[in-house]
N, C-alpha and C positions, 0 to 999 in steps of 0.2 A: 462636289464631281472634283473628280484626278483626273490632273489635266491629261492629256494622251500623249503615248507616247512618242509618235514620230517625228524625224528631227522637222524643227520649223524656220524660216525666213522670213521677217519681215522687215522694212523699211523704216529706217531712223525717222523721215517723217509721221509714219504711223508709229512706232514705238512714243515718239516724242507728247503725241496727241494723244496714246492711251494711257500715258505715263498722266499726263496733266487729268485727263477724267480721272485715276483712282486719285488721283492726290484732293480730288478735288472731292467726289465721293468721300474720300476720309474723313472728312472735315465737318461732314454731317451728322447728324445723331445718328445713332445706331448703325455705322458707317464700317464695320469690324463684318462684312460680309463673305463666306468664301466664295462667290463670284468674285469678286473684287480679290480674293486674299489668290486665287487660280487665277487671274489676267495677272496677277502681279507676278505669279512662277512664272507663267509661258512668256510673260516679256523678257523674264531674266535668263531665259534657257534657250531664247531665240538667238539666231543666227542674225544680225542685224547689217542689212545691204543699204547703200542708197539706192535711192528710189529710181535713180535710170540703167540702175545693177540687178534690180530683181529680174529674174526668169519668166517670161508671163506663163507659164505654167500652176504659179502662186498662187493663193487667195491671200489677198491683201483685205485691207476696209476699200468697205463699196464694190469689191468685186463682185461676179453675178453669176453662181457656179450652177451646173448640174448635177444632181446626186441621183443617184441609188440607192434605194433602202434594201441591203443586202438579204433583208428575210420575207419581203414580199415583194420585192421587183419593182416596189411603184418606183416613180420615175417623180423629181419634183426640181424645183430652180428657186433657189433663195440667195438675198445679195444679205454680206454681213457690213452692217452698219453700225454708227451710235446712239447709244441708245436713244438718244430724244430724237431720231427721228424714224424709228423701229413701229411696225406693222406688223405682227403673222401675219395678217388675212392679207396683204399683198407682198407676202415673201419678204419683207424687208427683216431680218431678224435681228436680234443685239448682239454686239459680241461679248454680252456680260450673260449673253440667257447659253444655256450649256451647246445647244447647238454653234453658233458661234464662236464659242472659245474654241470648239473642236476642230471649226474647216482655217480659223485664221492661222496661217503659214502655212496651211499644206500645199501637196501640191497634187496635179492633176494625178488618178489613180491612187491614190491613198488613199485606207479606211481609215476611219473613227466610230466610237463608239462611248455612249455616255449612260447613265441608269437612266431609269424614266421611273413613275411610278409601275405603269404596267410588266416593264421588261425594258431590257438594255437593247438602245439601241442602236444597232448599226448601220452606216454609211459607206460609199464607193464615191469617191470625187470624181465624175465623168469627164467631165472637162469644166474648163472656164469658158462662162461667154462673154463676159466682159470684164475685162479688169484694168483700173482707169490709167496703171504705169503703163500698160504695153499700148493703151491710145493718146499715149499722149499728156496723157493729163497726172499733173504730179499735185496737185493741188483737192482734191477732193480725200 
């Protein structure tokens, strides 16, 4: 999966936790996955800011976002989470999944896309429903 081309912003806190996640998963057998490589690329290219300086319209870890499918106009709400708490049925999307990785660091009104087996999925970030940092939560 190729990372998206939108400029992205992440917090130092998220960068550090994501780097530890990558390191831990790389240490496991079979740790050379394209998903991990894509996450590393995103971390490296991101503008990194202090958690208190992240704009409230940016998707951070544990942000809940409202999306619109640009092809079907379907609306959906997802939360970008770490793999251990992912649950697609409840809208908790892993940052290692193509959708989660595409959303991390994006801003409201950004459009993201990635290939799926049946088509290229194209979504627009309509709004950030909840961002931990905007709510004063710097520990999520």
